C-alpha angles and dihedrals in degrees: 000000000000122000089247092051091051091050093047092051093049091047094054093042092051101037100032138229131299116306091243089059090046088054091052094248123148107211092197087068115081094217091055091048088061089049089049089059089059091048091046089057092050091050090054089067118096094259136108115274090243089058092052092047091049090051092048092049091051090049093046091054093053133035088356136243102247115109096251091049094051094044090050094048093054130211098287095056094040090051091050092051092048092046090049088055090052101254112155116229091022092153091056097043097047097065090050090054094045095049092047092047092050093047092048091048095044100040102034106017089251090295116130091190089062087056099043107035098071093048120113105212139333098294094058093042094048091046092053092050094047090049091062090083141345106260095039090108141174094278093056095041094053092043090051095047100046097080090041098061089109094048103055125032090217091059096054095099097047101139125240118257110258094244091052090048092050092049092046089055093048097050092046103253095115133031117240090241096047114145106260094224091048095048097094093053092041091052092049090050091048090051090052089053102044105026109015094165094058125084110251086218090059092045093053093048092050090048090052090054091047092048093049091050098048124334099069091054095036090233102148092180089066096050112126087214092067113188090003092064105124090220095050094094091056095057129238114309112222 
């Protein structure tokens, strides 16, 4: 096993799979892709991932996280459910979810494929998603699209999150001078070489967590990989 492969395996094992997988969502299923949009918006709040997942689980249990269920419940009930689950700013998040759900239901029959399939490139696709509701911004749209690069052609060039890119460089999956537009494909190819049995979506998510913890700020002492951190023998960069 290559050094990069060993580091990738440890990273995924220690930091976990993609949030959609943690929530029990199957992104190959259209209905779960719509639910993933809801979770992606919750994850864009300044809260721990576990808090967003708990709020999503509570919402999914009642009234439900499908577009028609959220639209029918309305912002007051959705806000109450999210607040009960401990999500901060629930009263601000709920109207965004309800407006997006209503727009998706009314304009596309609740079918994200109907929204995405006609799009010619990331800009059009991202614009259509953001137009579903004010407050469904760039951070949410990019977070939502990253695991769906293989689903919709227009999503293929969705860029890596900066923390994921930093971690991918540090563990040896990407070169530091990699072309930005080509990075998603390069990372997928590197995953196929070094850890073919792991989902590239899970690898990217684990790298994003690793990068946010240490790589982006070059703080080796904070690296979850400990002594296995590839930067540890270089000393902490101040």
